[in-house]
Structures are given as C-alpha cells and as structure tokens.
PyMOL commands that place a pseudoatom at each C-alpha (Angstrom):
pseudoatom trace, name=CA, resn=MET, resi=1, chain=A, elem=C, hetatm=0, pos=[149.283, 107.908, 95.143]
pseudoatom trace, name=CA, resn=THR, resi=2, chain=A, elem=C, hetatm=0, pos=[148.341, 105.171, 97.329]
pseudoatom trace, name=CA, resn=ILE, resi=3, chain=A, elem=C, hetatm=0, pos=[146.172, 102.378, 96.612]
pseudoatom trace, name=CA, resn=THR, resi=4, chain=A, elem=C, hetatm=0, pos=[143.357, 103.738, 98.683]
pseudoatom trace, name=CA, resn=HIS, resi=5, chain=A, elem=C, hetatm=0, pos=[143.387, 106.831, 96.335]
pseudoatom trace, name=CA, resn=PHE, resi=6, chain=A, elem=C, hetatm=0, pos=[144.011, 105.013, 93.117]
pseudoatom trace, name=CA, resn=THR, resi=7, chain=A, elem=C, hetatm=0, pos=[141.141, 102.646, 93.439]
pseudoatom trace, name=CA, resn=PRO, resi=8, chain=A, elem=C, hetatm=0, pos=[138.322, 104.746, 93.441]
pseudoatom trace, name=CA, resn=ILE, resi=9, chain=A, elem=C, hetatm=0, pos=[139.519, 106.938, 90.834]
pseudoatom trace, name=CA, resn=MET, resi=10, chain=A, elem=C, hetatm=0, pos=[140.029, 103.974, 88.476]
pseudoatom trace, name=CA, resn=THR, resi=11, chain=A, elem=C, hetatm=0, pos=[136.631, 102.753, 89.379]
pseudoatom trace, name=CA, resn=PHE, resi=12, chain=A, elem=C, hetatm=0, pos=[135.093, 105.994, 88.672]
pseudoatom trace, name=CA, resn=MET, resi=13, chain=A, elem=C, hetatm=0, pos=[137.097, 105.953, 85.132]
pseudoatom trace, name=CA, resn=LEU, resi=14, chain=A, elem=C, hetatm=0, pos=[135.955, 102.516, 84.218]
pseudoatom trace, name=CA, resn=CYS, resi=15, chain=A, elem=C, hetatm=0, pos=[132.489, 102.998, 84.752]
pseudoatom trace, name=CA, resn=THR, resi=16, chain=A, elem=C, hetatm=0, pos=[132.503, 106.329, 83.009]
pseudoatom trace, name=CA, resn=THR, resi=17, chain=A, elem=C, hetatm=0, pos=[134.231, 104.451, 79.900]
pseudoatom trace, name=CA, resn=GLY, resi=18, chain=A, elem=C, hetatm=0, pos=[131.429, 101.821, 80.353]
pseudoatom trace, name=CA, resn=LEU, resi=19, chain=A, elem=C, hetatm=0, pos=[128.631, 104.412, 80.294]
pseudoatom trace, name=CA, resn=ALA, resi=20, chain=A, elem=C, hetatm=0, pos=[130.285, 105.823, 77.061]
pseudoatom trace, name=CA, resn=LEU, resi=21, chain=A, elem=C, hetatm=0, pos=[130.845, 102.534, 75.219]
pseudoatom trace, name=CA, resn=CYS, resi=22, chain=A, elem=C, hetatm=0, pos=[128.296, 100.375, 76.139]
pseudoatom trace, name=CA, resn=ARG, resi=23, chain=A, elem=C, hetatm=0, pos=[124.822, 101.934, 75.727]
pseudoatom trace, name=CA, resn=LYS, resi=24, chain=A, elem=C, hetatm=0, pos=[123.105, 99.066, 74.446]
pseudoatom trace, name=CA, resn=HIS, resi=25, chain=A, elem=C, hetatm=0, pos=[120.811, 98.214, 77.075]
pseudoatom trace, name=CA, resn=LEU, resi=26, chain=A, elem=C, hetatm=0, pos=[119.324, 100.492, 79.909]
pseudoatom trace, name=CA, resn=ILE, resi=27, chain=A, elem=C, hetatm=0, pos=[120.309, 98.071, 82.534]
pseudoatom trace, name=CA, resn=SER, resi=28, chain=A, elem=C, hetatm=0, pos=[123.917, 98.373, 82.068]
pseudoatom trace, name=CA, resn=SER, resi=29, chain=A, elem=C, hetatm=0, pos=[123.559, 102.276, 81.912]
pseudoatom trace, name=CA, resn=LEU, resi=30, chain=A, elem=C, hetatm=0, pos=[122.092, 101.882, 85.399]
pseudoatom trace, name=CA, resn=LEU, resi=31, chain=A, elem=C, hetatm=0, pos=[124.792, 99.792, 86.638]
pseudoatom trace, name=CA, resn=CYS, resi=32, chain=A, elem=C, hetatm=0, pos=[127.651, 102.220, 85.326]
pseudoatom trace, name=CA, resn=ILE, resi=33, chain=A, elem=C, hetatm=0, pos=[125.994, 105.161, 86.929]
pseudoatom trace, name=CA, resn=GLU, resi=34, chain=A, elem=C, hetatm=0, pos=[125.359, 103.238, 90.146]
pseudoatom trace, name=CA, resn=GLY, resi=35, chain=A, elem=C, hetatm=0, pos=[129.483, 102.141, 90.164]
pseudoatom trace, name=CA, resn=MET, resi=36, chain=A, elem=C, hetatm=0, pos=[130.323, 105.845, 89.649]
pseudoatom trace, name=CA, resn=MET, resi=37, chain=A, elem=C, hetatm=0, pos=[128.159, 106.582, 92.806]
pseudoatom trace, name=CA, resn=LEU, resi=38, chain=A, elem=C, hetatm=0, pos=[129.823, 104.133, 95.058]
pseudoatom trace, name=CA, resn=ALA, resi=39, chain=A, elem=C, hetatm=0, pos=[133.115, 105.068, 93.756]
pseudoatom trace, name=CA, resn=LEU, resi=40, chain=A, elem=C, hetatm=0, pos=[132.315, 108.713, 94.962]
pseudoatom trace, name=CA, resn=PHE, resi=41, chain=A, elem=C, hetatm=0, pos=[130.984, 107.200, 98.014]
pseudoatom trace, name=CA, resn=THR, resi=42, chain=A, elem=C, hetatm=0, pos=[134.329, 105.410, 98.502]
pseudoatom trace, name=CA, resn=SER, resi=43, chain=A, elem=C, hetatm=0, pos=[136.423, 108.336, 97.880]
pseudoatom trace, name=CA, resn=LEU, resi=44, chain=A, elem=C, hetatm=0, pos=[134.280, 110.662, 100.010]
pseudoatom trace, name=CA, resn=ALA, resi=45, chain=A, elem=C, hetatm=0, pos=[134.619, 108.266, 103.158]
pseudoatom trace, name=CA, resn=THR, resi=46, chain=A, elem=C, hetatm=0, pos=[138.360, 108.075, 102.548]
pseudoatom trace, name=CA, resn=ILE, resi=47, chain=A, elem=C, hetatm=0, pos=[138.659, 111.707, 102.544]
pseudoatom trace, name=CA, resn=SER, resi=48, chain=A, elem=C, hetatm=0, pos=[136.564, 111.974, 105.490]
pseudoatom trace, name=CA, resn=GLN, resi=49, chain=A, elem=C, hetatm=0, pos=[138.417, 109.297, 107.575]
pseudoatom trace, name=CA, resn=THR, resi=50, chain=A, elem=C, hetatm=0, pos=[141.724, 111.110, 106.795]
pseudoatom trace, name=CA, resn=LEU, resi=51, chain=A, elem=C, hetatm=0, pos=[140.516, 114.526, 107.874]
pseudoatom trace, name=CA, resn=ASN, resi=52, chain=A, elem=C, hetatm=0, pos=[138.703, 113.647, 111.142]
pseudoatom trace, name=CA, resn=HIS, resi=53, chain=A, elem=C, hetatm=0, pos=[136.430, 116.300, 111.070]
pseudoatom trace, name=CA, resn=THR, resi=54, chain=A, elem=C, hetatm=0, pos=[133.041, 116.135, 112.180]
pseudoatom trace, name=CA, resn=THR, resi=55, chain=A, elem=C, hetatm=0, pos=[131.600, 118.059, 109.447]
pseudoatom trace, name=CA, resn=THR, resi=56, chain=A, elem=C, hetatm=0, pos=[132.741, 115.810, 106.688]
pseudoatom trace, name=CA, resn=MET, resi=57, chain=A, elem=C, hetatm=0, pos=[131.574, 112.611, 108.317]
pseudoatom trace, name=CA, resn=ILE, resi=58, chain=A, elem=C, hetatm=0, pos=[128.019, 113.240, 107.216]
pseudoatom trace, name=CA, resn=GLN, resi=59, chain=A, elem=C, hetatm=0, pos=[128.693, 113.875, 103.390]
pseudoatom trace, name=CA, resn=PRO, resi=60, chain=A, elem=C, hetatm=0, pos=[129.257, 109.946, 102.526]
pseudoatom trace, name=CA, resn=ILE, resi=61, chain=A, elem=C, hetatm=0, pos=[126.001, 109.006, 104.086]
pseudoatom trace, name=CA, resn=ILE, resi=62, chain=A, elem=C, hetatm=0, pos=[123.998, 111.792, 102.378]
pseudoatom trace, name=CA, resn=LEU, resi=63, chain=A, elem=C, hetatm=0, pos=[125.859, 110.768, 98.920]
pseudoatom trace, name=CA, resn=LEU, resi=64, chain=A, elem=C, hetatm=0, pos=[124.572, 106.808, 99.589]
pseudoatom trace, name=CA, resn=ALA, resi=65, chain=A, elem=C, hetatm=0, pos=[121.331, 108.039, 100.441]
pseudoatom trace, name=CA, resn=PHE, resi=66, chain=A, elem=C, hetatm=0, pos=[120.923, 109.834, 97.166]
pseudoatom trace, name=CA, resn=ALA, resi=67, chain=A, elem=C, hetatm=0, pos=[122.417, 107.202, 95.222]
pseudoatom trace, name=CA, resn=ALA, resi=68, chain=A, elem=C, hetatm=0, pos=[119.932, 104.693, 96.803]
pseudoatom trace, name=CA, resn=CYS, resi=69, chain=A, elem=C, hetatm=0, pos=[117.023, 106.867, 95.700]
pseudoatom trace, name=CA, resn=GLY, resi=70, chain=A, elem=C, hetatm=0, pos=[118.647, 107.368, 92.121]
pseudoatom trace, name=CA, resn=ALA, resi=71, chain=A, elem=C, hetatm=0, pos=[118.717, 103.614, 92.042]
pseudoatom trace, name=CA, resn=GLY, resi=72, chain=A, elem=C, hetatm=0, pos=[115.111, 103.108, 92.993]
pseudoatom trace, name=CA, resn=THR, resi=73, chain=A, elem=C, hetatm=0, pos=[113.998, 105.536, 90.413]
pseudoatom trace, name=CA, resn=GLY, resi=74, chain=A, elem=C, hetatm=0, pos=[116.095, 104.122, 87.959]
pseudoatom trace, name=CA, resn=LEU, resi=75, chain=A, elem=C, hetatm=0, pos=[114.796, 100.521, 88.464]
pseudoatom trace, name=CA, resn=ALA, resi=76, chain=A, elem=C, hetatm=0, pos=[111.177, 101.995, 88.470]
pseudoatom trace, name=CA, resn=LEU, resi=77, chain=A, elem=C, hetatm=0, pos=[111.851, 103.716, 84.979]
pseudoatom trace, name=CA, resn=LEU, resi=78, chain=A, elem=C, hetatm=0, pos=[113.380, 100.245, 83.862]
pseudoatom trace, name=CA, resn=VAL, resi=79, chain=A, elem=C, hetatm=0, pos=[110.146, 98.383, 84.826]
pseudoatom trace, name=CA, resn=ALA, resi=80, chain=A, elem=C, hetatm=0, pos=[107.967, 101.173, 83.456]
pseudoatom trace, name=CA, resn=THR, resi=81, chain=A, elem=C, hetatm=0, pos=[109.874, 100.988, 80.199]
pseudoatom trace, name=CA, resn=THR, resi=82, chain=A, elem=C, hetatm=0, pos=[110.032, 97.233, 79.989]
pseudoatom trace, name=CA, resn=ARG, resi=83, chain=A, elem=C, hetatm=0, pos=[106.256, 96.942, 80.620]
pseudoatom trace, name=CA, resn=THR, resi=84, chain=A, elem=C, hetatm=0, pos=[105.469, 99.626, 77.507]
pseudoatom trace, name=CA, resn=HIS, resi=85, chain=A, elem=C, hetatm=0, pos=[108.167, 98.883, 75.156]
pseudoatom trace, name=CA, resn=ALA, resi=86, chain=A, elem=C, hetatm=0, pos=[108.919, 95.212, 75.776]
pseudoatom trace, name=CA, resn=SER, resi=87, chain=A, elem=C, hetatm=0, pos=[112.526, 95.584, 75.866]
pseudoatom trace, name=CA, resn=ASP, resi=88, chain=A, elem=C, hetatm=0, pos=[115.224, 97.791, 77.506]
pseudoatom trace, name=CA, resn=HIS, resi=89, chain=A, elem=C, hetatm=0, pos=[117.061, 98.788, 74.448]
pseudoatom trace, name=CA, resn=LEU, resi=90, chain=A, elem=C, hetatm=0, pos=[117.986, 102.127, 74.428]
pseudoatom trace, name=CA, resn=LYS, resi=91, chain=A, elem=C, hetatm=0, pos=[117.570, 102.923, 70.838]
pseudoatom trace, name=CA, resn=ASN, resi=92, chain=A, elem=C, hetatm=0, pos=[114.031, 101.629, 70.956]
pseudoatom trace, name=CA, resn=LEU, resi=93, chain=A, elem=C, hetatm=0, pos=[113.395, 104.250, 73.599]
pseudoatom trace, name=CA, resn=ASN, resi=94, chain=A, elem=C, hetatm=0, pos=[112.045, 107.528, 71.737]
pseudoatom trace, name=CA, resn=LEU, resi=95, chain=A, elem=C, hetatm=0, pos=[110.598, 110.116, 73.738]
pseudoatom trace, name=CA, resn=LEU, resi=96, chain=A, elem=C, hetatm=0, pos=[108.433, 111.238, 70.594]
pseudoatom trace, name=CA, resn=LYS, resi=97, chain=A, elem=C, hetatm=0, pos=[106.493, 107.959, 70.691]
pseudoatom trace, name=CA, resn=CYS, resi=98, chain=A, elem=C, hetatm=0, pos=[105.437, 108.239, 74.160]
for i in range(1, 98): cmd.bond("trace and resi %d" % i, "trace and resi %d" % (i + 1))
show_as sticks, trace
zoom trace
C-alpha cells in the first residue's frame, strides 16, 4: 500500500474516531463529517487518475458538490440552533423541546 492510498484511509478513520469520541459540540461533529467527505474526495480523485476512464472523472466533482451542499446545510443548522438554544452543545439539543 502506497502513501497515496494510505493517507485518505487514515484520514477517514481519524475523522470517524473523532466523530465517535468527541461529541460535545456541534461544530466539531460537522468538521469531522467534512473531513470524512474530503478523504472520500481524495480517494475518488486518486482512483479516477489511476484508472484513466472518462466515466470516473466526474465522480469526485459530484462528491465535492454534495459535500459543499452538506457543509452549507450543517452551518445553517448550527446558526439556527445557536440562535434558539444559545449554545452548540449537543446534549442541550433535544428534539422534544423544539
């Protein structure tokens, strides 16, 4: 396994463990999810470069567009919850109180 394949896998695993272990703030969870999406983008871009097929060249761009839309939605939710609950702590967010 080369360093080109090892780096996105370890980045994805590090972001997954960060998401599983550090769930105190909403912003840290959103950053872990964004890191996972960027690791997937890097691995898809590497695979599309090694295969040299025209059908696989568009997949990383589509994934990056979905990641940008997800980041925008996550930041909108962060702003909305900060305005309503006055903090971004995840244990304060209860759907039954909304």
